C-alpha positions in Angstrom: 0.0 0.0 0.0 1.4 3.4 -1.0 2.3 6.2 1.4 -0.6 8.3 2.6 -1.5 11.5 0.8 -3.9 12.4 3.7 -3.6 11.5 7.4 -5.9 12.2 10.3 -4.5 11.6 13.8 -6.5 11.8 17.0 -9.2 14.0 15.5 -12.2 15.1 17.6 -15.0 17.1 16.1 -18.0 18.5 17.9 -21.2 19.9 16.3 -22.9 22.1 18.9 -23.3 19.9 22.0 -22.8 16.7 20.1 -19.5 14.8 20.0 -19.3 13.3 16.6 -15.7 12.2 15.9 -13.8 10.6 18.8 -10.0 10.1 18.4 -10.3 9.4 14.7 -7.2 8.0 12.9 -7.4 7.6 9.2 -4.8 7.3 6.4 -5.7 7.7 2.8 -3.1 6.1 0.5 -1.9 8.0 -2.6 -3.1 7.0 -6.0 -6.1 4.7 -5.1 -9.6 4.7 -3.9 -10.2 4.4 -0.1 -13.8 3.5 0.8 -15.1 5.0 4.0 -17.8 2.6 5.2 -20.1 2.1 8.1 -23.7 2.4 9.1 -25.7 5.6 8.9 -24.8 8.2 11.6 -21.3 7.0 12.5 -19.5 10.1 11.3 -18.6 9.5 7.7 -20.0 12.7 6.3 -18.6 14.6 9.3 -15.2 13.2 8.5 -15.3 14.6 5.0 -16.6 18.0 6.2 -13.9 18.1 8.8 -11.2 17.4 6.2 -12.5 20.3 4.2 -12.7 22.6 7.2 -16.4 23.0 7.1 -16.4 21.6 10.6 -13.4 22.6 12.8 -11.5 20.0 14.8 -11.7 20.3 18.6 -8.2 18.6 18.7 -6.1 16.4 16.5 -4.2 16.9 13.3 -5.0 16.6 9.6 -2.2 16.7 7.1 -2.1 16.7 3.3 1.2 15.6 1.9 2.7 16.4 5.3 1.2 19.9 5.4 -1.0 20.7 8.5 -4.4 21.8 7.4 -5.6 22.7 10.9 -5.4 26.5 10.7 -6.6 26.7 7.1 -10.0 27.9 5.9 -12.0 25.8 3.5 -11.0 27.9 0.5 -7.3 27.5 1.3 -7.8 23.7 1.5 -9.5 23.7 -1.8 -6.7 25.7 -3.4 -4.3 23.1 -2.2 -6.0 20.7 -4.6 -8.8 19.0 -2.6 -12.0 18.5 -4.6 -15.1 17.9 -2.6 -18.5 16.5 -3.7 -20.9 16.8 -0.8 -23.9 14.5 -0.2 -26.2 17.4 -1.2 -24.2 17.8 -4.5 -23.5 21.5 -3.9 -24.3 22.7 -7.5 -25.7 26.1 -8.3 -29.3 25.4 -9.5 -29.9 28.8 -11.1 -26.7 28.7 -13.2 -26.2 26.7 -16.4 -24.2 23.5 -16.5 -21.5 25.5 -18.4 -21.4 28.2 -15.7 -21.2 25.6 -12.9 -18.2 24.0 -14.6 -16.5 27.3 -15.3 -16.7 28.3 -11.6 -15.2 24.9 -10.6 -12.1 25.5 -12.7 -10.7 28.0 -10.3 -7.2 28.2 -11.8 -8.2 29.3 -15.3 -10.3 28.4 -18.3 -11.6 24.8 -18.7 -9.1 22.7 -20.4 -10.7 21.5 -23.7 -9.2 18.0 -23.6 -10.3 17.5 -20.0 -13.8 18.7 -20.8 -14.0 16.2 -23.6 -13.0 13.5 -21.2 -15.7 14.6 -18.8 -18.3 14.7 -21.6 -17.3 11.1 -22.5 -17.8 10.1 -18.9 -21.1 12.0 -18.5 -22.7 12.5 -22.0 -25.9 14.3 -20.7 -23.7 17.2 -19.6 -22.9 18.0 -23.2 -26.5 17.7 -24.1 -27.6 20.1 -21.3 -24.5 22.3 -21.4 -26.6 25.5 -21.8 -29.4 24.4 -19.5 -30.0 25.6 -15.9 -28.6 23.0 -13.5 -31.8 23.1 -11.5 -33.7 21.6 -14.5 -31.5 18.4 -14.6 -32.7 15.1 -13.2 -31.4 13.8 -9.9 -28.9 11.6 -11.7 -27.7 14.3 -14.0 -27.2 16.7 -11.1 -25.0 14.1 -9.4 -23.1 13.8 -12.7 -22.6 17.5 -12.7 -21.5 17.5 -9.0 -18.8 15.0 -9.7 -17.8 16.6 -13.0 -17.2 19.9 -11.1 -14.7 18.2 -8.9 -13.1 16.7 -12.0 -12.9 20.1 -13.8 -9.3 20.3 -12.8 -6.8 17.7 -11.6 -6.9 17.6 -7.9 -4.5 16.1 -5.4 -7.3 14.5 -3.5 -11.0 13.9 -4.2 -13.6 13.6 -1.3 -16.9 12.2 -2.6 -19.9 11.6 -0.3 -22.4 8.9 -1.4 -22.3 9.6 -5.2 -24.8 6.7 -6.0 -27.3 7.4 -3.3 -30.9 7.1 -4.6 -29.8 6.6 -8.2 -31.2 4.2 -10.8 -28.9 1.2 -11.7 -28.1 2.6 -15.1 -27.0 5.9 -13.6 -25.0 4.1 -10.9 -23.2 2.2 -13.7 -22.3 5.4 -15.4 -21.1 7.0 -12.1 -19.0 3.9 -11.3 -17.4 4.0 -14.7 -16.5 7.6 -14.4 -14.9 7.0 -11.0 -13.1 4.0 -12.3 -11.7 6.1 -15.1 -10.6 8.8 -12.6 -8.9 6.1 -10.5 -7.1 4.8 -13.6 -5.5 8.3 -14.0 -3.8 7.9 -10.7 -6.3 9.9 -8.6 -6.4 9.7 -4.8 -10.0 9.4 -3.8 -11.7 9.1 -0.4 -15.2 7.8 -1.1 -18.2 7.4 1.2 -20.5 4.8 -0.3 -23.4 2.7 1.0 -23.7 0.5 -2.1 -21.4 -2.3 -1.2 -21.2 -3.6 -4.8 -19.9 -0.2 -5.9 -17.4 -0.2 -2.9 -16.2 -3.7 -3.8 -15.8 -2.8 -7.5 -13.9 0.5 -7.0 -12.1 0.3 -3.6 -8.5 -0.5 -3.1 -8.5 0.1 0.6 -11.3 0.5 3.2 -11.8 2.0 6.5 -14.9 1.1 8.6 -16.3 3.6 11.1 -18.4 3.2 14.1 -19.3 5.8 16.8 -17.0 8.5 15.4 -13.8 6.5 15.0 -12.2 4.0 12.6 -12.6 0.5 14.0 -11.0 -1.4 11.0 -8.8 -0.5 8.1 -7.3 -2.7 5.4 -7.6 -3.9 1.9 -11.0 -3.7 0.3 -10.6 -7.1 -1.1 -10.1 -8.5 2.4 -13.3 -7.0 3.6 -15.3 -7.9 0.5 -14.2 -11.5 0.8 -15.1 -12.0 4.4 -18.8 -12.1 5.2 -18.1 -12.7 8.9 -15.9 -9.6 9.1 -18.6 -7.5 7.3 -21.2 -8.7 9.8 -19.0 -8.0 12.8 -18.1 -4.5 11.6 -21.3 -3.3 10.0 -23.9 -5.7 11.4 -25.0 -7.0 8.0 -23.4 -9.6 5.7 -23.0 -8.2 2.2 -21.4 -11.3 0.7 -23.9 -11.5 -2.1 -24.0 -7.7 -2.8 
């Protein structure tokens, strides 16, 4: 397993009076897909939001390529090359697809070759390029959300439940795009409830419970051990 691009050590995050992350340790290897797994409500989304600085750590350290992110605002972290796709997609509904993509390319104009690659991954975005994003279907909005993160090459992609609530055909398209991004050497931390998608895309996995990582290892090891799945997540997913 390659050296980590991102490391969280002893991270605690509180939201109002609620203690969400408790002494969280997590390492995201460079150049692969790390699946962040666990039941609902165990802190997976809070982990991504904490990495982005949307929630501040109470204590602990977060480092990207050895650089401490603790004092950095969200915008600074994004400028370091972290692309974030939130669970609520985070698109601008009153702007066109083209305008959403232009805003996502913060360092300059959209690269034509990269845009063609995105269109190949998500053909509807070409079709609705001049349409308002709010008029897209749910699956198309999710495509746009991921395409915005892909508008420029990022050092790290944080993606929160990209296949949630989508039809099987759209899930297949989404998985194909993420597989293509992975093949380009991207480092991805992916929260995903669809175990079949996790099994197909993941190189490594970290399973959370009660605000901390309780198991970390190869995705293939977890996918191949129904007893381990049941012990960690309370449900055997052997046939998923």
